[in-house]
C-alpha positions in Angstrom: -11.2 207.0 83.9 -10.4 209.5 81.0 -10.3 213.3 81.4 -13.6 213.7 79.1 -15.4 211.3 81.4 -14.2 213.0 84.4 -15.7 216.6 83.3 -18.6 215.4 82.1 -19.5 214.0 85.9 -18.4 217.2 87.3 -20.8 219.2 85.0 -23.7 216.7 86.0 -22.9 217.4 89.8 -23.0 221.1 89.6 -26.1 221.2 87.4 -27.9 219.3 90.3 -26.5 221.3 93.3 -26.9 224.9 91.6 -30.2 226.8 91.2 -30.9 229.1 88.3 -31.7 232.6 88.8 -35.2 231.7 87.8 -35.6 229.3 90.5 -34.4 231.8 93.1 -36.9 234.5 91.9 -39.6 232.0 91.7 -39.0 231.1 95.4 -39.1 234.6 96.6 -42.2 235.3 94.9 -44.2 232.1 96.0 -42.4 231.0 99.4 -42.8 227.4 99.8 -44.1 225.6 103.3 -40.6 225.1 104.5 -39.8 228.8 104.5 -43.0 229.4 106.4 -42.2 226.7 108.8 -38.9 228.5 109.5 -40.2 232.0 109.8 -42.8 230.4 112.4 -40.3 228.7 114.3 -38.0 232.1 114.7 -41.3 233.8 115.8 -41.7 231.2 118.2 -38.1 231.5 119.7 -38.2 235.3 119.8 -41.6 235.1 121.8 -40.0 232.4 124.0 -37.2 234.8 124.7 -39.3 237.9 125.5 -41.5 235.9 127.7 -40.4 235.9 131.6 -38.4 232.8 132.6 -40.5 230.2 134.4 -39.4 229.7 138.0 -36.8 226.9 138.6 -38.4 224.2 141.1 -36.2 223.3 143.9 -35.2 219.7 143.8 -37.1 217.5 146.0 -35.5 217.1 149.5 -33.7 213.6 149.9 -34.7 211.3 153.0 -31.4 212.3 154.6 -32.0 215.9 154.3 -35.6 215.6 155.9 -33.9 213.6 158.8 -31.0 216.2 159.4 -34.0 219.2 159.3 -36.1 217.4 161.8 -32.7 216.7 163.8 -32.1 220.2 164.1 -35.8 221.2 164.9 -35.6 218.4 167.9 -32.4 220.1 169.1 -33.9 223.5 169.3 -36.9 222.3 170.9 -34.8 220.5 173.3 -32.7 223.5 173.9 -35.8 225.5 174.5 -37.3 223.0 176.7 -33.9 223.3 178.8 -34.2 227.0 179.2 -38.0 226.7 180.2 -37.0 223.9 182.9 -34.5 226.0 184.4 -36.6 229.1 184.7 -39.3 226.7 186.4 -36.9 225.3 188.8 -35.5 228.8 189.9 -38.9 230.0 190.3 -39.7 226.8 192.6 -36.6 227.3 194.4 -37.3 231.0 195.2 -40.9 230.3 195.9 -39.6 227.7 198.5 -37.3 229.9 200.0 -40.3 232.7 200.6 -42.2 230.0 202.0 -39.7 228.8 204.3 -39.0 232.8 205.5 -42.7 233.2 205.9 -43.0 229.9 208.0 -40.1 231.1 210.3 -41.8 234.5 210.7 -45.2 233.1 211.4 -43.5 230.8 214.2 -42.0 233.9 215.6 -45.0 235.7 215.7 -46.9 232.8 217.4 -43.9 232.5 220.0 -44.2 236.1 220.6 -47.9 236.0 220.9 -47.9 233.2 223.1 -45.5 235.3 225.6 -47.8 238.2 225.4 -50.7 235.8 226.4 -48.9 234.5 229.2 -47.6 237.8 230.4 -51.2 239.2 230.2 -52.6 236.4 232.1 -50.0 237.1 235.1 -50.9 240.8 234.9 -54.6 240.3 235.0 -54.1 237.8 238.0 -51.9 240.3 239.9 -54.2 243.1 239.0 -57.2 241.1 240.5 -55.3 240.4 243.7 -54.3 244.1 244.2 -58.1 245.1 243.3 -59.4 242.7 246.0 -56.7 244.0 248.5 -57.7 247.6 247.6 -61.3 246.9 248.2 -60.6 245.1 251.4 -58.7 248.1 252.6 -61.6 250.4 251.6 -64.1 248.4 253.5 -65.1 250.3 256.4 -64.2 247.9 259.3 -66.1 246.8 262.1 -66.2 249.4 265.1 -63.1 248.3 267.5 -63.8 247.6 271.0 -61.2 249.7 272.6 -60.0 248.3 276.1 -59.5 250.7 278.6 -56.0 251.7 279.2 -54.1 250.7 282.1 -53.2 253.7 284.1 -49.9 255.2 283.4 -49.5 252.9 280.0 -49.6 254.0 276.4 -51.9 252.4 274.2 -50.4 250.5 271.3 -52.3 252.0 267.9 -52.8 250.6 264.5 -50.5 253.4 263.4 -47.7 252.3 265.9 -47.9 248.6 264.3 -47.9 250.1 260.7 -44.7 252.2 261.9 -42.9 248.8 262.9 -43.9 247.1 259.7 -43.1 250.1 257.6 -39.5 250.3 259.2 -38.9 246.6 258.5 -40.3 246.9 255.0 -43.0 244.7 255.5 -45.1 246.8 253.1 -48.5 244.7 253.0 -48.6 244.5 256.6 -47.7 248.3 257.0 -50.5 249.1 254.7 -53.0 247.1 256.6 -52.3 248.7 260.0 -52.4 252.1 258.8 -55.4 251.6 257.1 -56.8 250.2 260.2 -55.7 253.4 261.9 -57.3 255.8 259.3 -60.5 253.5 259.7 -60.3 253.9 263.6 -59.4 257.4 263.9 -60.4 259.4 261.2 -59.5 262.7 262.7 -56.3 261.2 264.3 -53.1 263.6 264.4 -51.3 260.9 262.5 -53.8 260.4 259.8 -52.3 262.4 257.2 -48.6 260.5 258.0 -50.7 257.3 257.8 -52.1 258.2 254.2 -48.8 259.1 252.9 -46.9 255.9 254.1 -49.7 253.9 252.7 -49.0 255.4 249.3 -45.2 255.0 249.6 -46.1 251.2 250.7 -47.9 250.9 247.5 -45.1 252.4 245.6 -42.5 250.2 247.1 -44.5 247.2 245.9 -44.7 248.7 242.3 -48.5 249.4 242.5 -48.0 253.0 241.2 -51.7 253.6 240.5 -52.7 252.8 243.8 -49.8 255.0 245.3 -51.0 258.0 243.2 -54.5 257.7 244.8 -53.1 258.1 248.3 -50.3 260.7 247.5 -53.2 262.9 246.0 -55.4 262.4 248.8 -52.7 263.7 251.2 -52.2 266.6 248.7 -56.0 267.4 248.8 -56.7 267.0 252.2 -53.7 268.4 254.0 -52.3 271.0 251.6 -49.2 272.8 252.9 -48.3 270.0 255.2 -44.8 268.1 255.1 -46.7 265.2 254.2 -48.2 266.8 251.4 -44.7 268.2 250.2 -43.4 264.5 250.5 -46.2 263.2 248.5 -45.6 265.9 245.6 -42.0 264.7 245.4 -43.1 261.1 244.9 -45.5 261.8 242.5 -42.8 263.6 240.5 -41.0 260.6 240.7 -43.9 258.6 239.9 -43.9 260.0 236.7 
């Protein structure tokens, strides 16, 4: 290629690429659709940048992640169930202990109640027997038929029999004999002593209420006598 040919080609190339001043002025005065499109794209980009960013959606969970989450939830539930079962077991054990203690207490109360009932029955039987004995003693005896004493012999009275029983600590027999004397000789000289010794015999038998009746009778009917003084001493010890 010659030098002249090379220069001609270069001139043609520059002429096709460069714009004249007249062309630039025409483009500024009358924008082409391409410039409008660029301006519109720039405005849309500015609008997108000014608008708030859209929330990023979380990626969907995989199957393995879901199973792992379910396993965690099941473990938590199992732990809660274990706590509840332990609490229920403790409550059941405490309740069983309370029931056992209550059962033992009820059994003890039943045993004591039975013992009280038996003791009460025995006391009722004793009271009935003593009341019958007292009623028999207070009942008026039939009029005795006194045999005429032999000349020079002393008649043995129920009081003498009572003295023999009293000295040998046969308390019931002594009470019977002294009461016979009281019924037979209501104004006898040994009436006060017989009454006092009936009370003493009852006291020896543990019948304090009956003994108290005879001691008080001695104090009321024979105040100031030695029997009344002994009866007062007995009453003090009775309390």
